[in-house]
N, C-alpha and C positions, 0 to 999 in steps of 0.2 A: 366692166368688161371692155369698154372702149380703149382703155389704156393698153390692151394687148397689141393694138395696131396703131394707136394714135397718140400724139402729144397734143393736148388740148390747150390752146392759147386764146386769149381774148384781147382784141385790139380796139382802141378807140382813139379819139383825138387827144386824149389826155396822156397817152403813151408817148414817150420820146420817139419822134419820127412816125408816130402812129398814122397820121393823116397821109403821109407819103406812102407808107407800106400799103395801107388800105386802097389808095388810088391805084397803085401798081397792080394789086391783086384783083380789084373789081373792074378795072378797065372801063368798058362801055356800060357797065351796070352800076355806076356810081349812085344812081338815084333809085335803086331797086328795093328799098326798104331795109329794115333791120328787125331781128338779127339776120345777118347774111353769113353763110358758111362756105368755106372752101377747104378742100383736101389737097395738099401738095405733097410731092414726093421729097426725098432727101435733098434734091437739088433745087427745090422751090418751084418746080413745074406743076401747074394745075393738073389734077386728075379729074376732079368733078367739083361743081359748086351747087349751092342750094337753088340755083336758077333752073327750076324744073320746066316741064312743058307749058305750065300755066303761069310762069313767073316765079319769083322768089318764094320759097315755102315758109320763110321766117321761122316762127315757132310752130312746128307742124301739128295741126289739130284736125284738119280736114282729111278724109281718106286719101285723096290724091297727094296731099303733102306728106303724109306718113309713108305712103308708097314710094315717093321720090327720096325721102330720107333713107329708106331701106336700099333703094337703088344706089344711092351715094356710097353706102357701106359695102354693097356687093361689088361695086366697081373698084373699090380702093382697098379692101381688106387683104390681109396676108395670113393672119392666124385665126381670126374669128370664125367659128363654125356656123353652119346653118342653124343648129339648135340655138346658138347664142344670138344670131340675127333674129330668130323667131321670138326669143325672150325680149330683146330690145324692142321689137315691133309691138309685142303685147303690152310692154310698159308704156310705150308711146300712145297706144290706143286707150289704155286706162287713164293716162294723164289727160288726153284729149277729151275723154268723156267728162272728167271733172271740170275742165275749163269750159266746155260747152254748157254744162249744167249751170255753172256760175253765171254764164251769159244768158241763161234762160232759153237756150236753143235745144 
């Protein structure tokens, strides 16, 4: 579903100029943990990042992290419907339940 509105890329220091691009995108949040997500527009301008009210959500498993990921999508979507956002959130919640169970939480 995400491909309706997003081109998904993964950057790290192994990519050509990866470190430079990451530093430009992260700015003051260079030490905020990984994974770190950013949504940019067609001109490369940041729309929203995974730096939520409580810091970087990383791989969202806590309720506030899942909520911020949905906020990220709401702020940046063009074609995703509310039903699709609900479906993505439900998938995130199911994934989080599995991860937390493996951690014994």
